N, C-alpha and C positions, 0 to 999 in steps of 0.2 A: 811680540803680543798681536802683531798685524795678522796673523793666522786666525785670530779670533775675531775679527771683525766681519766675516759672512754670517755669523752666528749671533754677533751681538745685535744685528740689524732686526732680528727676529723678535727681539725683546721689546719692540715698540710695539707688537701686537698684543702684549700681556702687561703692557706697562702698569696698568692700574692694579692688578693681582699682585706683581713683584712690589711694587712701591707701598701696597698695603702691608707685605707681609714685612717689609723694612721696619715701616711705622710701628705696627705690633712689636716686632722684636726690639726696637729702642724702648717702648713703653714698658715692655717686660724687664729690660735691662735696668731702666730707672727705679722700678718697682723693687727689684732684688737688692739695688744698692741702697734704695732708702730703707729698706726693711731691716737690713744688716746696720746700717747707720744710726737710724733712729733707735733701734734695738739697745744699740752700744750705749747711747747717751741716755736712754730710758732707765735702763738698768743703773748706770752709776749716780743720775741724778736720784732715784729712787733710794738708793743705799744713802747717800749723803744726806736726803731729804729726813731718812728716818734715824739719823742720827742729831738730828737738830729740831729746833720747835717748828720749820718749816715742814714738818710729817703732818700738821694739822691743817695746812693749806696746800700744799702741792697736789697738783691737779693730776691724779693718775689716770684717768679715763681717758681724757683727748690722745695723749700719746700711744694708749692701749688701743684706742679704735684706729688711729693711724697704722698702728703695727698690724692690726689684725686684715685692715684695707689692703696694706702692702702684700701681704701675704696671699690674699684671696685675689689680687690683681695680677700677682706674678704667676699664680697657675693658671687664672684664665688667660692671660696674655701669652704664654707659653704654648697653653692649647692653641689658641687663635693663630698664633704665628706660626705654629706647624702645620695647621690646616691650610692657611691662605697660601704660604709661601710652597709647599709641596703641592698643592692643587695647581699653582700656577707654573710650576717647574715641571710637572708631569705634561700639562698641556703644551708647554714650550718644547720639550722633548717628542711629544706626538708629532707637532709641527714641523720640526727639524728631521724626524724619520720621513714624512711625507716630502719635504724640500729635498732630502738628500736622495730619495728615491725616484723622484721627478728628475733630478740631474743624472742619475744612473742610468735609467731607462733607455734615452737615446743613445748612450755610449755603447750599448750592446749590438755586436760583439767588439768591434773596433777598438776603442780605448781601455777597456777592460780584460781584453781578452787574455791577458798576460796576467791577469790577478785570478788566484785560486778562489775557488768556490766558499771554501772556508773561511778565508781571509776577507772576503766580501760580507758573509754573514757577520764576521767580528767588528767589521766596521760599522754596519748596520746596526749592531746591537750594543757590544762593549763600548767602542769608541764614542759612539752618540751619547751613552749612558754618562760618559766622562765629562761631557759638556755640562753636566748638572753642577759639577765643581765650580763652574764660573760663576753661578750666582749665589749658590748654598754656601761656598767655601771662601768666596773670594770677593766678589763684589758686596755682597750683604754686608758680611762681618766688617769689611773695610769702612763702608758708609756708616753702619751703625756705631762702630768702634770711634769714627772721627766726631760723629755729634754728640756721641756719650763722653766723649774726653772734655769736650766743649762745655758740654752741661756741668758735669761734674767740676770742672777747674772753677767756674763762675759760683757755681755754688758754695765751694770752700774758700775761695776769695771774698764772699759776703762775709765771712768770718775773720778771715786772716788772708790778707794779700801775698805774704811770703809763703805759707804753706801752700797756698792755691795754685800760685806759680811753678812751686818746686814739684808737687804732686804732677800738675798738668804736664810740665816740660819732661819729666820722667816718662809718662804714658806716650807722650806724644813721639819721645825719642824710640820707645819700643814700637810705636806702631809703623814708624818709617824704616827702622832697622830690621826687626823681626821677620817681616817678610821677604826681604832681600837675601838675608841670611840663610833662611832653610829653603828658598828657591834656589841658591846656589847649592846648599848640600844635597837636595833631594832631585835636582835637574837629571843628573845622569841616570840614576837609579829609576825616576818616573820613566824615562825613555825607554831604559830597558824592560821594565816592568810593561809596557805597553807592547813592545816587540813581541816579548815572551809569551804573552798572554794570548796574543794570535798564532804563534807558532805552536803553542801547546793545543789549542783547538784545531791547527791544520792537521797536525800529527795524527790528533784522536779522530777526527773526521776520516782522514785516510785508513785509518786502522779499521773503523767501523764500515767503511764502503766497501773495502777489500779483502775483508775477513775471509771469507770463501776460499779466494784464489791464494790468499799469502798462507793459509794452512793447507791447502794441497801442495803449494811449492814449497813448504817448509821455512817460509819468510816471516812467518808472523812473530817470533821471537825479537828480530831485528826492529821492526816496527814499534813493538810493545816497549822494548827497551828506549826506543825515540821518544816515545809518550813519556815515560820515567824519567829522561833526560830532561826534557822540556819543563815538566812538573818540577824537578829540582830547581832549575834556574828560578822559576816562577816563584816558589816559595822561599827562594834565598831573597828575592826582590822583596816579596811581603815582609819578610823580617826585616831587612833594612828598613822599609818604610816605618814598620812599628817601631823600631830603634830609634828613628828620628823623632816620630812623635812623640815617644817617652821622653826624649831628651829635650824636646821643645816643652813639655809641661815640667820637667824637673828644674829647667834653668828658669823659667816664669815663676816658679815657687819661689826659687833662690833670689830673684830680683825682687820679688814679692815681700821676703822678708828684709832685704837690706833697706827697701824704700819704707816699710814700716818702722825699722829701726831710727831712721832719719827723721822721719814726720814726728816720732814721739820724741826725740832729742831735742828738735827744734820747738817742739809745742809744751816742753815740759816745764818752763816757766809762766806758761799761759798761751791762750789762743785770744790773738787781737788785742794785746795789751792787758787783758785782765790776769787777776791773780789765777792760780791752778785751781781748774772747776771741772764738772763733767764734759764740757766740751773736748777737753784732751782725747777723752775715750770715743767720743764721735768722730774725731779726725781720725784716730787710730782704726776704728771699724770702717770708716770711708775708704781709708788706705788699702785696708784687707779686701773690701768688696771691690774697689776699682779694678782690680786685677782681673776681675769677670768680664770685662771689656775687649780683654786680649785673649781670653781662653780661645776662642773659635779660631782666632789669627795665629795662634802659636804654632799649631804644627800644618794649618791650611794650604800654606804655599809650597809645601813639599809636595804636593799634589797638581800645582801648577805645571811641572816639568811633563808628567804623565798628560795633563789636559792639552797642552801644547802639541805632544808627539801625536795624540789622538786626532787633535783638528788637522795638523798635518796629513795624516793619512786620509782624512776626511776630503780634505782640499784636492787630493790628487784626484778625485772622483769629481767633485761637483766645479771645481775651476777649469776642468778639461771640454774643450770644445767638441762635440759629436763629428765624426765623421759624415753623416748622413744628416741632413736637414731637410725637413719636409716644408711644404707650402700650407699656410695657415687656412687659406681659403680653397676650396674645392673648383677643379678646372672644368669648363665647358667642352665636352665632346660629342661626336656624332652618336655614340651608342654601339657604333660596330667596332667588336673588339680586336682588332689587328695588332700584331706585335712585330715589332722593328728593331733589330740591332745594326747600328751604323758605325762600321770602324770601331768597333769594342774592343778595348785592349784593359786588362787586369792583373795585378799581381798583388798578394797580401800582403807586401810590404814594400819598402824602397829597394831592400839588401835582397829580397827573393827574387827567382824569375818568374818572368810573366807565365800567369796560368791561362789566359787567353789571349790569342793575339789575332788582330785583324778579322774580328767576326763582323760577317756582313750576313744577315739573316732576315727575312720577310715572312711572316705568316698572316696570311689572309685571314679575315673574320670567319669563323665557325669552320676553321680548316684544322685539321687534326695531324699533327708533325709528332713523329718519333726523333727523339735525340739519341743517337747511339755512339758506343764508344767504350774503350775498355777503361778499367778502373784506374782515375787519376788523369783522365784525359779532360777534364774541366766540365763534364755535363751538370753536376749538381751546381757549380759556381754559376752556369747561366742562370738557372732557377734563383739562385741568392740574389745576383745582380737584378733578376726581374721582380724580385719583391723588395728591392732596395735594402736588403741586409746590408749590402755594401753598394758603393757608386764605382764605376770604372773610372779610371785614371785619364783615359781617352775615348772619344766616341760619345755617342747617345743612344739611349734607348727610348723608344716611343711606345705608347700604346693608345690606341684609338687614334692615332695621328698626334699626339700631344706628348711632350718629354715628361717622364718619370717625375722630373725636378717639379713640374707643376702640378702634380697631383697631391692632395693632401693625404696624411697617412688614413684616416678612416674612410676616405674614398678608395683608395689603393686596396685596403683590406677587404672591403665590400666586394671588389672587383675580381678576386682571386681566392681560389679554394685551391690548397696543397695538401698533398700527401707525402711527407718528407720521409726519408730513411730511417731517421730517429724520431718516433712516436712517442712524447711526454705525456705520461699518466700522471694526474694531479693527485694527491693525496685526499680523497673524496671519495663520492659515492660514484656508481655507474651512470645516474641522471647527471650528476653535475659534470662529469668528464664529456657528456654529449652536449648538455646545454650550453656549452661555451661558444659552440659552433652556431647555435640557432636558440637564443634563449627563450622565445614564445612558443617552441615545439610543445605537443601534448604528449603525455605518455605512449599514446597509443601509435604517434607517429615515431617516436623514439623506440617503440619495439618492432614496427614493421622494418625500420631501418637496419636494426640488429639483426633480424630474422634473413635480411636481405644478403648479408655479409656473412651469413653462416654462424652467427653467436646467438641462436636461439637458447643453446643452454645456459647462457647466463641471464636467462629472462626466468628461470626457476626460482622458487624464493629464496632468499627475499628480493629478487627480481633487480629492478632498477634502484632499489635502495642498498644494493651489494656495495660493501666497502671495499674498495681497490687496494688500499694500503698505498705506502710511500713509493713512488715509482711505478707503480701496478705489480706489487709483488704477488698479489694472486693469480696473476694471467702468465701465460705463455707469451714467448715473442710473436708467436703467430697471431696469438688473439689481440695483441696490442697493436700490430700490424692493421688487423681489421677493425679496431675501433678508430684508428687514424683515418679508414677509408670512410666510415660512419660519418665521422666528423666532417669530410668533405662532401658527401652526398647530402647531408643536413644543411650545409653552408648554402651549396647550388649555387656557386657564383659563375658568370659568364665566362671565366677563364678558369682553366683548371691544370695544374701543373702535378704532374706523379714522377715521384722520385724513386724508382725501383719498388713500384706500389706491391709486386708478389712476392719480393725477395723473404724467403725464409717461409713461404707455404707451399704445402705439400700439391701434387700435379691435379687433384680433382678439386680443391678448394681453389686453385688459380686459375683453372677452367671457368669456375663459376663467378669468381670475380672478374674477371676478364669479360666474361659476357654480361655481367651487371654493369661494367664501364660501357660497352657497346651501346647500352640502352641510356646510360647517362650522357653520354658525349653528344648526343643529337643537339645542335643548335650552340654549341660550344665552341669556344677555341682552346685547343688542348696540346700540351707539350708534355709527352710520355717519354721519361727518360729511364734508360734502360741499356744492359749491356748483353742481354739476352736477345736472340732473334727467335721473338714468340708473336706470332700474330701481327708482324710488322707488314703483312701483304693487306692489310686491311686498313693502314694508316693512308692518309691522303698524300703523304710526303714523310720521306726519312733524310735526317740531316746525320751525317758520318763526321764525328769528330775524332781528332787524333793528336795528341801533344797540344792540344788548346788551339786548334785551326781547324776549320771546316774544310774538309777533302772532298766531300761528296755531298749532293742534295738532289733530290728527286725521287719519284714514285718508286714503289718496290719493283714493278716493270721495268720501268725506265733505268734504274740503277743495275738491274740485272743484265739487261740488254746491253749496258755500256762494258760490262765483264771489268770491272775496276775492281776497286779495294773491297766494296760491299760483295760483289760476286764472289770474290776469294773467300771471304767471312761465311757466306751462306754454303759454300762448297766444304767446308770443314765440319759440317753437319751431317753430309750427305754420306 
């Protein structure tokens, strides 16, 4: 149960709505029990009165009014309880999703790098939805049931102490034993149901995302069969759940019948020491109605195993500590955006080999440096460290003379523009995908930037309102790359990081983009990451990285004159 503690703390914010829901549920329960109990006595008393002289004096109106009042109260109370409790629960789930996402975001990419996207989505939706069981199926029914048993016991004891204690004892025993019994029965199945639901979503999303490649390579059937296998397991879990639910209701009805027979036997000689009278019917109907207290509890605790499993899956995220922690207050600096790497070493995990080793690199303000190296040499990792996607295991990185650890996240993001190898296109309009870089930009500004990167054709109707689709399905790879470049131009930060910005572009477009960059580079500190020997002579300096180490650093002319490794690379193109 300790797994639920992080979520129970959120209940304090919505205590009024949750408490009001339980009060209305209790009032509705008393109205329901009162309706059946009073109706049983009223019908019996009316029948007895009709056979005696009491038919002239029996008050038919007052009990009838109470019966009608209980009926109206039960209907209104049920409606009110549903509105209040579900409203409070939905608000609680909203806060829980925000809470979960606020814990998830700082963990990207480190702590959650091993969790599939579909599994994260399942945790964000299905596992959080399972948390509503805690209140609606567990806390509220238990509290309402406990108060209801006390109230009904006091009421029956008012007429007959023996009957009241007997009925109250049976109900209390059921209240204490029923949850434990069905939690034990449903624990394993609830755990399997949660895991199989996640696996079903993962296999389905794999099939959807990779359908084109799976079809081309003839592997689609295998993945489709995996979906059916996961579905069969999930259906089996749901069948077992329904079986336990039906078993709980059946056993409850059985115990209700035995209890009714016992109460009838105990009250056969009269209630409260009086001769047999209509109060016997009242006791019988009160016993029948009393088990409505236990109806929500009967099968609810079979969901506890499912809820606890969902809580544990969520706790794997929210209780994790992020690898990168930003300062909460901006740092003061000179405004001269230099970049320094000092004895930086980095590996993606303790078990893996170092990606970068003994990196010493100083880039002066407004200097343009090309980071050159083969694929896998560690070029992109340098950029990720500079944006604090990761932190190095050893060494220090400084911007404007201040360690990165002293920069707040918003301050760092404002200082750096990035064009990465992978450009993510949001499922929105063209305008939405550009405004994320500069929210206050006008449509004219957006149009000018698009034209400058060679995307004038996207301005044809519907223009900026063009819907790009999930992942930019309406765009080619080159168009996505140019939208990434447009974002960097709009952001216009003093530091510009370019990771293979012209990859995938044709020669003419590449020349156009590089000419645009030359204009945009003025007055900025630039890191141009590439493995292609293009326009490097225009850079202030070139840093050659091989196998995670800097092997040469200098201008194009200096490195050429040294006739070292960089010179050898240039000769291969001659």
